[in-house]
C-alpha positions as CSV (number, residue, x, y, z in Angstrom):
1,T,0.0,0.0,-0.1
2,V,1.0,3.6,-0.8
3,E,-1.9,5.1,1.2
4,G,-0.6,8.3,3.3
5,I,2.8,8.4,1.1
6,R,3.4,11.8,-0.6
7,S,6.7,10.8,-2.7
8,L,7.1,7.5,-4.2
9,E,10.6,6.0,-4.6
10,L,11.3,3.3,-6.8
11,A,15.0,1.8,-6.5
12,V,16.8,-0.6,-8.9
13,S,20.4,-2.2,-8.5
14,V,22.1,-4.5,-10.9
15,E,25.2,-6.6,-10.7
16,K,28.2,-6.4,-13.0
17,G,28.0,-9.0,-15.8
18,I,30.6,-11.9,-15.1
19,G,31.6,-14.0,-18.0
20,E,33.9,-17.3,-18.3
21,H,36.8,-17.6,-15.5
22,G,35.3,-14.6,-13.5
23,V,36.0,-11.9,-16.2
24,S,34.0,-9.0,-16.2
25,K,31.7,-8.7,-19.2
26,S,29.4,-5.8,-20.6
27,F,25.8,-6.6,-20.9
28,E,22.9,-4.9,-22.6
29,K,20.5,-2.4,-20.8
30,T,17.3,-4.1,-20.3
31,V,15.6,-3.4,-16.9
32,F,11.9,-1.7,-16.9
33,W,9.2,-1.2,-14.7
34,G,6.2,-2.8,-16.5
35,D,3.3,-0.5,-16.5
36,P,3.6,0.7,-13.1
37,Y,0.3,2.3,-11.8
38,I,-1.2,3.4,-8.9
39,K,-5.0,3.2,-7.6
40,N,-6.6,6.0,-5.9
41,T,-9.5,5.9,-3.5
42,A,-12.1,6.5,-6.2
43,G,-10.8,3.3,-7.9
44,E,-9.1,5.2,-10.9
45,Q,-5.8,3.5,-12.4
46,I,-3.1,6.3,-13.1
47,Y,0.1,5.1,-15.1
48,L,3.2,6.5,-13.7
49,A,4.0,7.1,-17.3
50,D,1.5,9.9,-17.2
51,L,3.0,11.7,-13.8
52,P,6.3,13.9,-14.0
53,L,9.1,11.5,-12.9
54,V,12.6,12.5,-11.4
55,L,15.1,10.0,-12.3
56,E,18.6,9.6,-10.3
57,N,21.3,7.7,-11.8
58,T,18.6,5.9,-14.3
59,D,19.0,5.9,-18.0
60,S,15.9,7.3,-19.6
61,G,16.8,5.2,-22.7
62,N,14.0,6.2,-25.7
63,G,11.4,7.0,-23.3
64,I,8.1,5.2,-22.2
65,G,7.2,1.9,-24.0
66,V,10.4,1.8,-25.9
67,D,13.3,-0.5,-25.2
68,Y,16.8,0.8,-25.3
69,Y,17.4,-0.3,-28.8
70,G,14.0,0.9,-30.3
71,G,11.9,-1.8,-30.0
72,P,9.0,-2.6,-28.0
73,V,9.2,-3.3,-24.3
74,K,8.2,-7.1,-23.7
75,I,9.0,-9.0,-20.3
76,A,8.2,-12.7,-20.1
77,A,6.8,-12.4,-23.6
78,K,4.1,-9.7,-22.4
79,A,3.9,-6.4,-24.1
80,F,4.0,-3.3,-21.7
81,P,3.1,-0.1,-23.4
82,H,3.5,1.9,-20.5
83,A,6.8,0.5,-19.4
84,V,9.3,2.9,-17.5
85,P,12.9,2.6,-18.2
86,A,14.8,1.5,-15.1
87,E,18.2,0.6,-15.9
88,P,20.8,2.5,-13.6
89,Q,23.2,4.7,-15.6
90,F,26.2,3.5,-13.4
91,Q,26.3,-0.1,-12.4
92,N,27.7,0.6,-9.1
93,Q,24.9,2.8,-7.8
94,E,21.3,2.4,-7.6
95,G,18.9,4.0,-10.0
96,V,16.0,5.8,-8.7
97,I,12.7,7.3,-9.8
98,R,10.6,9.6,-7.8
99,V,7.0,10.4,-8.0
100,D,5.1,13.0,-6.2
101,L,1.9,11.4,-4.9
102,T,0.6,14.8,-3.6
103,G,-3.0,15.2,-4.2
104,L,-3.4,12.1,-6.0
105,E,-5.1,10.0,-3.0
106,A,-3.0,7.0,-3.8
107,V,-3.9,3.8,-2.0
108,R,-1.9,1.2,-3.9
109,L,1.1,0.7,-6.4
110,V,0.6,-2.0,-9.2
111,A,3.6,-3.0,-11.1
112,S,5.9,-5.6,-12.7
113,I,9.8,-5.6,-13.2
114,G,11.9,-7.3,-15.2
115,G,14.2,-7.8,-18.3
116,D,12.9,-6.8,-21.7
117,Y,13.7,-9.3,-24.4
118,P,13.7,-9.5,-27.6
119,L,15.7,-6.3,-27.6
120,G,15.3,-3.6,-30.8
121,D,13.2,-4.1,-33.7
122,E,11.0,-7.2,-33.9
123,S,9.6,-6.6,-37.6
124,S,11.8,-9.5,-38.9
125,R,11.2,-12.0,-36.1
126,R,9.2,-15.0,-36.7
127,K,5.6,-14.8,-35.2
128,L,4.5,-17.8,-33.5
129,L,0.9,-18.9,-32.5
130,S,0.1,-21.4,-30.2
131,S,-2.9,-23.4,-28.8
132,R,-3.9,-26.1,-26.7
133,F,-6.6,-28.8,-26.7
134,R,-7.4,-32.0,-24.7
135,G,-7.6,-35.4,-26.9
136,T,-6.4,-38.6,-27.9
137,S,-5.4,-37.8,-31.2
138,V,-4.3,-34.9,-33.2
139,R,-3.4,-34.0,-37.0
140,F,-1.0,-31.7,-38.5
141,V,-1.4,-30.4,-42.1
142,S,1.8,-29.1,-43.9
143,V,1.4,-27.9,-47.7
144,I,4.9,-27.7,-49.5
145,E,5.3,-25.9,-52.8
146,P,8.4,-26.6,-54.8
147,Y,9.3,-23.8,-57.3
148,E,11.6,-22.5,-59.3
149,H,10.6,-18.5,-60.0
150,Q,7.1,-17.8,-58.6
151,A,5.1,-19.0,-56.0
152,M,1.5,-20.0,-56.9
153,I,-0.1,-20.5,-53.5
154,I,-1.8,-17.4,-51.9
155,S,-3.4,-19.8,-49.2
156,A,-3.7,-23.1,-47.7
157,T,-6.7,-23.6,-44.9
158,A,-7.7,-26.7,-43.1
159,Q,-11.4,-26.9,-43.6
160,S,-11.7,-29.9,-41.4
161,A,-9.7,-32.8,-40.1
162,D,-9.6,-34.3,-43.4
163,E,-9.8,-31.5,-46.0
164,I,-7.6,-28.8,-47.1
165,R,-8.4,-25.5,-49.0
166,V,-5.7,-24.2,-51.2
167,E,-6.0,-21.0,-53.1
168,L,-3.9,-20.3,-56.2
169,T,-2.4,-16.8,-57.7
170,D,-4.4,-17.4,-60.6
171,G,-7.9,-18.1,-58.9
172,R,-8.2,-21.9,-58.9
173,I,-9.3,-23.5,-55.8
174,Q,-8.0,-27.1,-55.0
175,T,-9.7,-29.0,-52.5
176,I,-7.7,-32.0,-51.2
177,R,-9.5,-34.7,-49.0
178,V,-7.7,-37.5,-47.4
179,G,-10.1,-40.3,-46.1
180,A,-9.5,-43.7,-44.0
181,L,-7.1,-42.1,-41.3
182,E,-8.8,-43.3,-38.5
183,N,-9.4,-46.9,-39.5
184,R,-6.1,-48.1,-40.8
185,E,-6.4,-51.4,-39.3
186,E,-9.7,-52.1,-40.9
187,A,-8.8,-50.2,-44.2
188,P,-4.8,-49.5,-44.6
189,D,-4.9,-47.7,-47.7
190,L,-5.2,-43.9,-47.6
191,E,-7.9,-42.3,-50.0
192,V,-6.8,-39.0,-51.8
193,E,-9.3,-36.8,-53.8
194,L,-8.1,-33.5,-55.3
195,I,-10.9,-31.2,-56.9
196,E,-9.9,-28.1,-58.6
197,T,-12.4,-25.2,-59.6
198,D,-11.9,-21.8,-60.9
199,A,-12.7,-18.7,-59.1
200,E,-16.5,-19.2,-60.1
201,G,-16.7,-22.4,-58.9
202,K,-16.7,-24.2,-62.0
203,L,-15.2,-27.9,-61.8
204,L,-11.8,-28.1,-63.9
205,R,-10.5,-31.2,-62.8
206,E,-10.8,-34.1,-60.5
207,E,-8.7,-36.8,-59.1
208,N,-8.8,-40.0,-57.2
209,T,-6.0,-41.9,-55.8
210,V,-5.2,-44.8,-53.2
211,I,-2.1,-44.8,-51.3
212,N,-0.9,-48.2,-50.1
């Protein structure tokens, strides 16, 4: 609680980097307060980033919500757009941030603190999507397109557990169905069907095959 406190002081200290054989090693600046805010008696949420801050031996970097190398601030993979830089300017001294709470009727401080990662611009980094399901089986779909000069596939979408829809640059739509996946013991042969239509849905070709 910060009830009754007129001046809030946040202090951060870091240790020197140590490499192999105890040799001192320089390290990147990464420490941030993650979206610190106060709640007042009215239940309002006030970000410290929106208040006047007095910094002492604290590197202000690129300002609020931007890491020391120009990218977004993320701590443990969570983005903090109101993050406050907290890396000490000199490692042998504490970095201190002071905030005047006079007249704000503050009762509580909420904040995260940690190291930002990844550092700098993230535009070229691979984006990942994860999901979790409960069940006894799962299917993964991969569409591989070998080409020499120009790709033809615009998108590939799983319509169901047995069907894939592939859209090509010339407007054609290919629907690929795979059957007999669930009953391999009773029907060991896989059934593969490909239906190709134009952009208006007119059938262009249809193929069926059995894979032993």
